[in-house]
C-alpha positions in Angstrom: 30.9 153.2 85.8 33.1 151.0 88.0 31.9 147.8 86.5 32.5 149.2 83.0 36.1 150.0 83.9 36.7 146.5 85.2 35.1 145.0 82.1 37.3 147.2 79.9 40.5 146.0 81.7 39.3 142.4 81.5 38.7 142.8 77.8 42.3 144.1 77.3 43.8 141.3 79.4 41.9 138.5 77.6 42.3 139.9 74.1 46.0 140.4 74.5 46.4 137.0 76.0 44.6 135.4 73.0 46.8 137.3 70.6 49.8 136.1 72.6 49.1 132.5 71.5 50.2 133.4 68.0 53.6 134.8 68.9 56.7 132.8 69.8 58.2 135.8 71.4 55.7 136.1 74.1 56.8 135.2 77.7 54.9 134.5 80.8 56.0 135.1 84.4 55.1 135.3 88.0 55.8 138.0 90.6 55.8 138.0 94.4 55.6 141.3 96.1 56.0 142.8 99.5 53.7 145.8 99.9 53.4 148.9 102.0 49.8 150.2 101.8 48.0 153.3 103.0 45.3 155.7 102.0 45.1 159.4 101.5 42.6 161.1 103.8 40.7 164.4 103.6 37.5 165.6 105.2 34.9 168.2 104.5 34.2 168.5 108.3 37.4 170.4 109.1 38.9 168.0 111.6 41.0 169.7 114.3 42.8 166.5 115.4 42.7 164.0 112.5 43.9 160.4 113.0 47.4 159.5 112.1 47.6 157.3 109.0 50.2 154.5 109.0 51.4 151.9 106.5 50.0 148.4 106.3 52.4 145.6 105.4 51.0 143.0 103.0 51.8 140.9 99.9 50.8 140.3 96.3 51.0 137.5 93.7 50.9 138.3 90.0 50.8 136.3 86.8 52.0 138.4 83.9 52.2 138.1 80.1 54.8 140.1 78.2 53.8 140.8 74.6 56.5 142.5 72.5 55.6 145.4 70.2 59.1 146.2 69.2 62.6 145.1 70.3 62.4 147.5 73.2 58.7 148.0 73.8 56.1 145.6 75.1 52.6 145.4 76.6 52.2 143.5 79.9 48.6 142.5 80.9 48.4 140.7 84.2 46.1 139.1 86.9 47.1 139.9 90.5 45.9 138.9 93.9 46.8 141.7 96.3 46.0 142.9 99.8 45.5 146.6 100.4 44.2 148.7 103.3 45.2 151.1 106.0 46.2 151.5 109.6 44.6 154.4 111.4 45.5 155.7 114.9 42.9 158.1 116.4 44.2 161.2 118.0 45.2 160.8 121.7 44.8 157.1 121.5 47.2 154.1 121.8 44.9 151.8 119.8 45.1 151.2 116.1 42.3 150.5 113.6 43.3 148.2 110.7 41.4 147.7 107.5 42.6 144.8 105.3 41.1 144.2 101.9 41.8 141.4 99.4 41.6 142.4 95.8 41.7 140.7 92.4 43.4 143.3 90.2 43.9 143.6 86.5 46.9 145.8 85.6 47.9 146.6 82.0 51.3 148.3 81.5 53.4 149.6 78.6 57.0 148.6 79.3 60.3 150.0 77.8 63.4 147.9 78.0 67.0 149.0 77.7 69.6 146.3 78.2 68.8 144.8 81.6 66.8 147.8 82.8 63.0 148.2 82.3 60.5 150.8 83.2 56.7 150.5 83.0 53.6 152.5 83.4 49.9 151.9 83.0 46.6 151.5 84.8 44.7 149.0 86.8 41.1 148.0 87.8 40.3 145.9 90.8 37.4 144.4 92.7 37.4 143.7 96.4 36.8 140.0 97.4 36.8 140.2 101.2 38.2 142.2 104.0 38.4 142.6 107.8 38.3 145.5 110.2 40.3 145.3 113.4 40.2 147.6 116.4 42.0 146.3 119.4 40.9 142.7 120.1 37.7 143.2 118.1 37.6 141.9 114.5 34.7 141.9 112.0 34.2 141.3 108.3 33.9 144.4 106.1 30.9 145.3 103.9 31.5 146.5 100.4 29.4 149.0 98.5 28.4 152.7 98.4 25.8 152.8 101.1 26.0 155.4 103.8 23.1 156.3 106.1 24.5 158.0 109.2 27.6 157.9 111.4 26.1 155.3 113.7 24.0 153.2 111.2 24.7 149.5 110.9 23.6 149.7 107.3 26.7 151.6 106.3 29.2 149.9 103.9 32.8 150.1 105.1 34.7 150.2 101.7 33.9 150.7 98.1 33.9 147.4 96.1 35.7 148.7 93.0 39.0 150.6 92.6 41.0 151.8 89.7 44.2 153.9 89.2 47.6 154.3 87.8 50.8 152.4 88.4 54.5 152.7 87.5 57.6 150.7 88.2 61.4 150.4 87.6 63.2 147.2 87.5 66.3 145.1 86.6 66.4 141.7 84.9 69.1 139.1 85.3 68.5 136.1 83.0 65.0 135.0 83.9 64.8 136.8 87.2 63.5 140.3 87.8 63.4 142.7 90.7 61.4 145.9 90.6 60.1 148.7 92.8 56.5 149.7 92.1 54.0 152.5 93.1 50.3 152.6 92.6 48.1 155.7 92.8 44.4 155.0 93.3 42.1 157.4 91.6 38.8 156.3 93.1 37.5 157.4 96.5 37.1 154.1 98.4 35.3 155.6 101.5 31.5 155.4 101.3 31.2 158.2 103.8 30.4 161.4 101.8 32.2 163.5 104.4 35.6 161.8 103.8 37.7 161.0 100.9 40.3 158.2 100.8 42.3 156.8 98.0 44.6 153.8 97.9 48.4 154.2 97.8 50.7 151.2 97.4 54.5 150.9 97.3 56.0 147.5 96.7 59.1 145.5 96.1 58.6 142.6 93.6 60.7 139.6 92.7 59.8 137.8 89.5 60.6 134.8 87.3 59.9 134.4 83.5 59.1 131.1 82.0 
């Protein structure tokens, strides 16, 4: 299911990019973003003292294609490298546990423009490339997949490999430069542990340039 969603978004990105070659109105751009990442958390175990979830600061780099449909409406497929994750502070502890995951992400948005203001909404699919888990001075590479054996098993995966969700943003354009605020809502549970549910949440500030 997850692979099919990623293939579907890949097809949209590639097909719209190929169609863009026939249009002189199509523009290309790049965006750099500063992100605040976290995850939602719920448990079927009825935790009395759940850990405190904090934001993880990171960045993103996006290459985007703007394909006009009308004078005010366009489709924007993109390819994005982004870092997501979470910071978890266990109850009654001063130490923090950080999960940092590198993704290749394929967003596709419908964008409405009014003078210098633009607003967009759409969806994304992404695949995790690599990641690290840090607890105090200890650091280890993360394993991606859906395997969960037991709480102490070394065969457990740390994070789901695929993710998908919705995104929306509001921005302002000055000549060839753009600035926007963005918010992503992950729809997939990215915790392999069946007793917990976690979904990505990302807020970001992006600065872009159109060629």
